PDB file with SEQRES, HELIX, SHEET and CRYST1 records, atoms N, CA, C and O in Angstrom:
SEQRES   1 A   57  MET GLY ARG ARG VAL SER ALA PRO LEU THR ALA THR MET          
SEQRES   2 A   57  ALA ALA GLU ILE LYS ARG LEU ALA ARG SER THR ASP LEU          
SEQRES   3 A   57  ALA GLN HIS GLU ILE ALA ALA LYS LEU HIS ILE ASN GLN          
SEQRES   4 A   57  GLY ARG VAL SER GLU VAL LEU ASN GLY LYS ARG PHE PRO          
SEQRES   5 A   57  GLU ILE ARG VAL ALA                                          
HELIX    1 AA1 ALA A   11  SER A   23  1                                  13    
HELIX    2 AA2 GLN A   28  LEU A   35  1                                   8    
HELIX    3 AA3 GLN A   39  LEU A   46  1                                   8    
CRYST1    1.000    1.000    1.000  90.00  90.00  90.00 P 1           1          
ATOM      1  N   MET A   1      23.441   3.791 158.661  1.00  0.00           N  
ATOM      2  CA  MET A   1      23.690   4.099 160.063  1.00  0.00           C  
ATOM      3  C   MET A   1      22.835   5.285 160.497  1.00  0.00           C  
ATOM      4  O   MET A   1      22.660   6.242 159.744  1.00  0.00           O  
ATOM      5  N   GLY A   2      22.308   5.216 161.703  1.00  0.00           N  
ATOM      6  CA  GLY A   2      21.503   6.300 162.236  1.00  0.00           C  
ATOM      7  C   GLY A   2      22.369   7.421 162.785  1.00  0.00           C  
ATOM      8  O   GLY A   2      23.561   7.246 163.039  1.00  0.00           O  
ATOM      9  N   ARG A   3      21.763   8.533 162.955  1.00  0.00           N  
ATOM     10  CA  ARG A   3      22.451   9.697 163.485  1.00  0.00           C  
ATOM     11  C   ARG A   3      22.613   9.561 164.986  1.00  0.00           C  
ATOM     12  O   ARG A   3      21.680   9.158 165.680  1.00  0.00           O  
ATOM     13  N   ARG A   4      23.801   9.896 165.494  1.00  0.00           N  
ATOM     14  CA  ARG A   4      24.019   9.854 166.943  1.00  0.00           C  
ATOM     15  C   ARG A   4      23.403  11.086 167.579  1.00  0.00           C  
ATOM     16  O   ARG A   4      23.527  12.196 167.063  1.00  0.00           O  
ATOM     17  N   VAL A   5      22.746  10.880 168.691  1.00  0.00           N  
ATOM     18  CA  VAL A   5      22.067  11.977 169.376  1.00  0.00           C  
ATOM     19  C   VAL A   5      22.651  12.102 170.784  1.00  0.00           C  
ATOM     20  O   VAL A   5      22.757  11.123 171.522  1.00  0.00           O  
ATOM     21  N   SER A   6      23.024  13.331 171.130  1.00  0.00           N  
ATOM     22  CA  SER A   6      23.532  13.586 172.476  1.00  0.00           C  
ATOM     23  C   SER A   6      22.396  13.549 173.482  1.00  0.00           C  
ATOM     24  O   SER A   6      21.233  13.754 173.135  1.00  0.00           O  
ATOM     25  N   ALA A   7      22.745  13.289 174.714  1.00  0.00           N  
ATOM     26  CA  ALA A   7      21.765  13.380 175.799  1.00  0.00           C  
ATOM     27  C   ALA A   7      21.302  14.828 175.904  1.00  0.00           C  
ATOM     28  O   ALA A   7      22.058  15.743 175.579  1.00  0.00           O  
ATOM     29  N   PRO A   8      20.064  15.046 176.357  1.00  0.00           N  
ATOM     30  CA  PRO A   8      19.594  16.426 176.524  1.00  0.00           C  
ATOM     31  C   PRO A   8      20.478  17.192 177.508  1.00  0.00           C  
ATOM     32  O   PRO A   8      20.902  16.656 178.532  1.00  0.00           O  
ATOM     33  N   LEU A   9      20.742  18.432 177.182  1.00  0.00           N  
ATOM     34  CA  LEU A   9      21.569  19.276 178.042  1.00  0.00           C  
ATOM     35  C   LEU A   9      20.734  19.742 179.233  1.00  0.00           C  
ATOM     36  O   LEU A   9      19.658  20.315 179.059  1.00  0.00           O  
ATOM     37  N   THR A  10      21.232  19.496 180.429  1.00  0.00           N  
ATOM     38  CA  THR A  10      20.520  19.878 181.650  1.00  0.00           C  
ATOM     39  C   THR A  10      21.278  20.976 182.377  1.00  0.00           C  
ATOM     40  O   THR A  10      22.430  21.264 182.051  1.00  0.00           O  
ATOM     41  N   ALA A  11      20.637  21.581 183.351  1.00  0.00           N  
ATOM     42  CA  ALA A  11      21.293  22.609 184.166  1.00  0.00           C  
ATOM     43  C   ALA A  11      22.492  22.020 184.912  1.00  0.00           C  
ATOM     44  O   ALA A  11      23.512  22.689 185.076  1.00  0.00           O  
ATOM     45  N   THR A  12      22.372  20.786 185.356  1.00  0.00           N  
ATOM     46  CA  THR A  12      23.481  20.127 186.050  1.00  0.00           C  
ATOM     47  C   THR A  12      24.673  19.958 185.116  1.00  0.00           C  
ATOM     48  O   THR A  12      25.818  20.181 185.507  1.00  0.00           O  
ATOM     49  N   MET A  13      24.392  19.560 183.877  1.00  0.00           N  
ATOM     50  CA  MET A  13      25.472  19.414 182.900  1.00  0.00           C  
ATOM     51  C   MET A  13      26.099  20.773 182.580  1.00  0.00           C  
ATOM     52  O   MET A  13      27.316  20.875 182.426  1.00  0.00           O  
ATOM     53  N   ALA A  14      25.275  21.809 182.480  1.00  0.00           N  
ATOM     54  CA  ALA A  14      25.792  23.147 182.198  1.00  0.00           C  
ATOM     55  C   ALA A  14      26.733  23.598 183.313  1.00  0.00           C  
ATOM     56  O   ALA A  14      27.782  24.184 183.045  1.00  0.00           O  
ATOM     57  N   ALA A  15      26.359  23.327 184.554  1.00  0.00           N  
ATOM     58  CA  ALA A  15      27.223  23.679 185.682  1.00  0.00           C  
ATOM     59  C   ALA A  15      28.547  22.915 185.610  1.00  0.00           C  
ATOM     60  O   ALA A  15      29.606  23.471 185.899  1.00  0.00           O  
ATOM     61  N   GLU A  16      28.482  21.654 185.227  1.00  0.00           N  
ATOM     62  CA  GLU A  16      29.700  20.849 185.102  1.00  0.00           C  
ATOM     63  C   GLU A  16      30.576  21.360 183.953  1.00  0.00           C  
ATOM     64  O   GLU A  16      31.801  21.385 184.079  1.00  0.00           O  
ATOM     65  N   ILE A  17      29.976  21.761 182.856  1.00  0.00           N  
ATOM     66  CA  ILE A  17      30.733  22.336 181.744  1.00  0.00           C  
ATOM     67  C   ILE A  17      31.474  23.582 182.213  1.00  0.00           C  
ATOM     68  O   ILE A  17      32.663  23.745 181.939  1.00  0.00           O  
ATOM     69  N   LYS A  18      30.772  24.452 182.915  1.00  0.00           N  
ATOM     70  CA  LYS A  18      31.396  25.688 183.402  1.00  0.00           C  
ATOM     71  C   LYS A  18      32.486  25.396 184.422  1.00  0.00           C  
ATOM     72  O   LYS A  18      33.522  26.061 184.438  1.00  0.00           O  
ATOM     73  N   ARG A  19      32.252  24.401 185.275  1.00  0.00           N  
ATOM     74  CA  ARG A  19      33.270  24.038 186.267  1.00  0.00           C  
ATOM     75  C   ARG A  19      34.527  23.505 185.580  1.00  0.00           C  
ATOM     76  O   ARG A  19      35.642  23.901 185.917  1.00  0.00           O  
ATOM     77  N   LEU A  20      34.340  22.620 184.630  1.00  0.00           N  
ATOM     78  CA  LEU A  20      35.488  22.055 183.925  1.00  0.00           C  
ATOM     79  C   LEU A  20      36.256  23.125 183.149  1.00  0.00           C  
ATOM     80  O   LEU A  20      37.487  23.121 183.121  1.00  0.00           O  
ATOM     81  N   ALA A  21      35.522  24.035 182.525  1.00  0.00           N  
ATOM     82  CA  ALA A  21      36.175  25.102 181.758  1.00  0.00           C  
ATOM     83  C   ALA A  21      36.990  26.016 182.669  1.00  0.00           C  
ATOM     84  O   ALA A  21      38.060  26.490 182.286  1.00  0.00           O  
ATOM     85  N   ARG A  22      36.484  26.257 183.868  1.00  0.00           N  
ATOM     86  CA  ARG A  22      37.162  27.159 184.792  1.00  0.00           C  
ATOM     87  C   ARG A  22      38.319  26.486 185.526  1.00  0.00           C  
ATOM     88  O   ARG A  22      39.351  27.117 185.758  1.00  0.00           O  
ATOM     89  N   SER A  23      38.163  25.226 185.890  1.00  0.00           N  
ATOM     90  CA  SER A  23      39.137  24.589 186.783  1.00  0.00           C  
ATOM     91  C   SER A  23      40.128  23.660 186.089  1.00  0.00           C  
ATOM     92  O   SER A  23      41.016  23.115 186.745  1.00  0.00           O  
ATOM     93  N   THR A  24      39.996  23.468 184.779  1.00  0.00           N  
ATOM     94  CA  THR A  24      40.934  22.606 184.056  1.00  0.00           C  
ATOM     95  C   THR A  24      41.422  23.339 182.819  1.00  0.00           C  
ATOM     96  O   THR A  24      40.956  24.433 182.502  1.00  0.00           O  
ATOM     97  N   ASP A  25      42.363  22.723 182.130  1.00  0.00           N  
ATOM     98  CA  ASP A  25      42.823  23.307 180.868  1.00  0.00           C  
ATOM     99  C   ASP A  25      42.270  22.535 179.674  1.00  0.00           C  
ATOM    100  O   ASP A  25      42.855  22.547 178.591  1.00  0.00           O  
ATOM    101  N   LEU A  26      41.123  21.857 179.885  1.00  0.00           N  
ATOM    102  CA  LEU A  26      40.500  21.091 178.814  1.00  0.00           C  
ATOM    103  C   LEU A  26      39.931  22.034 177.749  1.00  0.00           C  
ATOM    104  O   LEU A  26      39.372  23.084 178.066  1.00  0.00           O  
ATOM    105  N   ALA A  27      40.083  21.640 176.484  1.00  0.00           N  
ATOM    106  CA  ALA A  27      39.464  22.369 175.376  1.00  0.00           C  
ATOM    107  C   ALA A  27      37.981  21.986 175.310  1.00  0.00           C  
ATOM    108  O   ALA A  27      37.558  20.990 175.895  1.00  0.00           O  
ATOM    109  N   GLN A  28      37.205  22.792 174.590  1.00  0.00           N  
ATOM    110  CA  GLN A  28      35.773  22.527 174.484  1.00  0.00           C  
ATOM    111  C   GLN A  28      35.494  21.128 173.948  1.00  0.00           C  
ATOM    112  O   GLN A  28      34.598  20.449 174.449  1.00  0.00           O  
ATOM    113  N   HIS A  29      36.235  20.688 172.953  1.00  0.00           N  
ATOM    114  CA  HIS A  29      35.969  19.362 172.395  1.00  0.00           C  
ATOM    115  C   HIS A  29      36.309  18.259 173.398  1.00  0.00           C  
ATOM    116  O   HIS A  29      35.714  17.181 173.356  1.00  0.00           O  
ATOM    117  N   GLU A  30      37.258  18.519 174.297  1.00  0.00           N  
ATOM    118  CA  GLU A  30      37.604  17.538 175.332  1.00  0.00           C  
ATOM    119  C   GLU A  30      36.520  17.471 176.410  1.00  0.00           C  
ATOM    120  O   GLU A  30      36.192  16.392 176.904  1.00  0.00           O  
ATOM    121  N   ILE A  31      35.970  18.629 176.767  1.00  0.00           N  
ATOM    122  CA  ILE A  31      34.856  18.660 177.723  1.00  0.00           C  
ATOM    123  C   ILE A  31      33.664  17.917 177.124  1.00  0.00           C  
ATOM    124  O   ILE A  31      33.005  17.130 177.804  1.00  0.00           O  
ATOM    125  N   ALA A  32      33.395  18.173 175.854  1.00  0.00           N  
ATOM    126  CA  ALA A  32      32.281  17.510 175.175  1.00  0.00           C  
ATOM    127  C   ALA A  32      32.457  15.996 175.174  1.00  0.00           C  
ATOM    128  O   ALA A  32      31.511  15.258 175.450  1.00  0.00           O  
ATOM    129  N   ALA A  33      33.659  15.535 174.865  1.00  0.00           N  
ATOM    130  CA  ALA A  33      33.920  14.093 174.839  1.00  0.00           C  
ATOM    131  C   ALA A  33      33.754  13.492 176.228  1.00  0.00           C  
ATOM    132  O   ALA A  33      33.199  12.403 176.373  1.00  0.00           O  
ATOM    133  N   LYS A  34      34.232  14.194 177.244  1.00  0.00           N  
ATOM    134  CA  LYS A  34      34.142  13.700 178.620  1.00  0.00           C  
ATOM    135  C   LYS A  34      32.680  13.547 179.058  1.00  0.00           C  
ATOM    136  O   LYS A  34      32.342  12.614 179.786  1.00  0.00           O  
ATOM    137  N   LEU A  35      31.823  14.461 178.614  1.00  0.00           N  
ATOM    138  CA  LEU A  35      30.417  14.452 179.013  1.00  0.00           C  
ATOM    139  C   LEU A  35      29.508  13.773 177.990  1.00  0.00           C  
ATOM    140  O   LEU A  35      28.295  13.701 178.186  1.00  0.00           O  
ATOM    141  N   HIS A  36      30.091  13.281 176.906  1.00  0.00           N  
ATOM    142  CA  HIS A  36      29.338  12.588 175.850  1.00  0.00           C  
ATOM    143  C   HIS A  36      28.264  13.478 175.234  1.00  0.00           C  
ATOM    144  O   HIS A  36      27.125  13.056 175.035  1.00  0.00           O  
ATOM    145  N   ILE A  37      28.652  14.723 174.935  1.00  0.00           N  
ATOM    146  CA  ILE A  37      27.741  15.653 174.276  1.00  0.00           C  
ATOM    147  C   ILE A  37      28.455  16.297 173.095  1.00  0.00           C  
ATOM    148  O   ILE A  37      29.661  16.126 172.916  1.00  0.00           O  
ATOM    149  N   ASN A  38      27.710  17.028 172.305  1.00  0.00           N  
ATOM    150  CA  ASN A  38      28.237  17.713 171.142  1.00  0.00           C  
ATOM    151  C   ASN A  38      29.032  18.941 171.577  1.00  0.00           C  
ATOM    152  O   ASN A  38      28.645  19.634 172.518  1.00  0.00           O  
ATOM    153  N   GLN A  39      30.138  19.209 170.896  1.00  0.00           N  
ATOM    154  CA  GLN A  39      30.973  20.365 171.229  1.00  0.00           C  
ATOM    155  C   GLN A  39      30.199  21.674 171.083  1.00  0.00           C  
ATOM    156  O   GLN A  39      30.470  22.643 171.792  1.00  0.00           O  
ATOM    157  N   GLY A  40      29.254  21.698 170.179  1.00  0.00           N  
ATOM    158  CA  GLY A  40      28.440  22.899 170.000  1.00  0.00           C  
ATOM    159  C   GLY A  40      27.654  23.257 171.249  1.00  0.00           C  
ATOM    160  O   GLY A  40      27.478  24.437 171.552  1.00  0.00           O  
ATOM    161  N   ARG A  41      27.175  22.248 171.982  1.00  0.00           N  
ATOM    162  CA  ARG A  41      26.446  22.513 173.228  1.00  0.00           C  
ATOM    163  C   ARG A  41      27.388  23.134 174.264  1.00  0.00           C  
ATOM    164  O   ARG A  41      26.993  24.035 175.003  1.00  0.00           O  
ATOM    165  N   VAL A  42      28.627  22.653 174.315  1.00  0.00           N  
ATOM    166  CA  VAL A  42      29.617  23.217 175.248  1.00  0.00           C  
ATOM    167  C   VAL A  42      29.838  24.690 174.911  1.00  0.00           C  
ATOM    168  O   VAL A  42      29.851  25.542 175.800  1.00  0.00           O  
ATOM    169  N   SER A  43      30.008  24.977 173.649  1.00  0.00           N  
ATOM    170  CA  SER A  43      30.203  26.351 173.210  1.00  0.00           C  
ATOM    171  C   SER A  43      29.019  27.235 173.589  1.00  0.00           C  
ATOM    172  O   SER A  43      29.204  28.347 174.083  1.00  0.00           O  
ATOM    173  N   GLU A  44      27.805  26.741 173.357  1.00  0.00           N  
ATOM    174  CA  GLU A  44      26.613  27.516 173.701  1.00  0.00           C  
ATOM    175  C   GLU A  44      26.559  27.838 175.190  1.00  0.00           C  
ATOM    176  O   GLU A  44      26.201  28.954 175.568  1.00  0.00           O  
ATOM    177  N   VAL A  45      26.909  26.881 176.032  1.00  0.00           N  
ATOM    178  CA  VAL A  45      26.902  27.117 177.482  1.00  0.00           C  
ATOM    179  C   VAL A  45      27.960  28.149 177.850  1.00  0.00           C  
ATOM    180  O   VAL A  45      27.683  29.089 178.595  1.00  0.00           O  
ATOM    181  N   LEU A  46      29.171  27.976 177.328  1.00  0.00           N  
ATOM    182  CA  LEU A  46      30.272  28.868 177.702  1.00  0.00           C  
ATOM    183  C   LEU A  46      30.096  30.283 177.152  1.00  0.00           C  
ATOM    184  O   LEU A  46      30.646  31.238 177.702  1.00  0.00           O  
ATOM    185  N   ASN A  47      29.331  30.418 176.070  1.00  0.00           N  
ATOM    186  CA  ASN A  47      29.077  31.745 175.497  1.00  0.00           C  
ATOM    187  C   ASN A  47      27.784  32.370 175.995  1.00  0.00           C  
ATOM    188  O   ASN A  47      27.393  33.440 175.530  1.00  0.00           O  
ATOM    189  N   GLY A  48      27.114  31.708 176.944  1.00  0.00           N  
ATOM    190  CA  GLY A  48      25.919  32.271 177.560  1.00  0.00           C  
ATOM    191  C   GLY A  48      24.651  32.145 176.743  1.00  0.00           C  
ATOM    192  O   GLY A  48      23.645  32.772 177.075  1.00  0.00           O  
ATOM    193  N   LYS A  49      24.672  31.351 175.680  1.00  0.00           N  
ATOM    194  CA  LYS A  49      23.465  31.176 174.868  1.00  0.00           C  
ATOM    195  C   LYS A  49      22.503  30.178 175.482  1.00  0.00           C  
ATOM    196  O   LYS A  49      21.299  30.240 175.231  1.00  0.00           O  
ATOM    197  N   ARG A  50      23.016  29.260 176.282  1.00  0.00           N  
ATOM    198  CA  ARG A  50      22.187  28.288 176.995  1.00  0.00           C  
ATOM    199  C   ARG A  50      22.586  28.321 178.467  1.00  0.00           C  
ATOM    200  O   ARG A  50      23.770  28.388 178.798  1.00  0.00           O  
ATOM    201  N   PHE A  51      21.598  28.276 179.333  1.00  0.00           N  
ATOM    202  CA  PHE A  51      21.784  28.282 180.786  1.00  0.00           C  
ATOM    203  C   PHE A  51      22.679  29.435 181.273  1.00  0.00           C  
ATOM    204  O   PHE A  51      23.608  29.200 182.045  1.00  0.00           O  
ATOM    205  N   PRO A  52      22.414  30.667 180.837  1.00  0.00           N  
ATOM    206  CA  PRO A  52      23.245  31.780 181.302  1.00  0.00           C  
ATOM    207  C   PRO A  52      23.089  32.045 182.807  1.00  0.00           C  
ATOM    208  O   PRO A  52      23.958  32.646 183.439  1.00  0.00           O  
ATOM    209  N   GLU A  53      21.964  31.582 183.362  1.00  0.00           N  
ATOM    210  CA  GLU A  53      21.705  31.826 184.794  1.00  0.00           C  
ATOM    211  C   GLU A  53      22.483  30.891 185.715  1.00  0.00           C  
ATOM    212  O   GLU A  53      22.555  31.134 186.920  1.00  0.00           O  
ATOM    213  N   ILE A  54      23.059  29.839 185.173  1.00  0.00           N  
ATOM    214  CA  ILE A  54      23.808  28.885 185.987  1.00  0.00           C  
ATOM    215  C   ILE A  54      25.155  29.482 186.347  1.00  0.00           C  
ATOM    216  O   ILE A  54      25.903  29.930 185.478  1.00  0.00           O  
ATOM    217  N   ARG A  55      25.452  29.484 187.623  1.00  0.00           N  
ATOM    218  CA  ARG A  55      26.724  30.004 188.129  1.00  0.00           C  
ATOM    219  C   ARG A  55      27.542  28.861 188.714  1.00  0.00           C  
ATOM    220  O   ARG A  55      26.996  27.870 189.198  1.00  0.00           O  
ATOM    221  N   VAL A  56      28.843  29.017 188.661  1.00  0.00           N  
ATOM    222  CA  VAL A  56      29.756  28.032 189.256  1.00  0.00           C  
ATOM    223  C   VAL A  56      30.388  28.700 190.470  1.00  0.00           C  
ATOM    224  O   VAL A  56      30.920  29.806 190.381  1.00  0.00           O  
ATOM    225  N   ALA A  57      30.321  28.007 191.607  1.00  0.00           N  
ATOM    226  CA  ALA A  57      30.865  28.575 192.853  1.00  0.00           C  
ATOM    227  C   ALA A  57      32.368  28.694 192.793  1.00  0.00           C  
ATOM    228  O   ALA A  57      32.989  29.151 193.753  1.00  0.00           O  
TER     229      ALA A  57                                                      
END                                                                             
């Protein structure tokens, strides 16, 4: 079996991750599942390691 690869993380996805984290009680792994990405990418966005310049209104 081949390795599963997440879609590339975009600024739009980063904004959606931040919005979901702020406006819902979803855990990081739930946000990742909803967006079909790796939980590690969610963590990187929320900890400011990726797309720190993206703000959520």
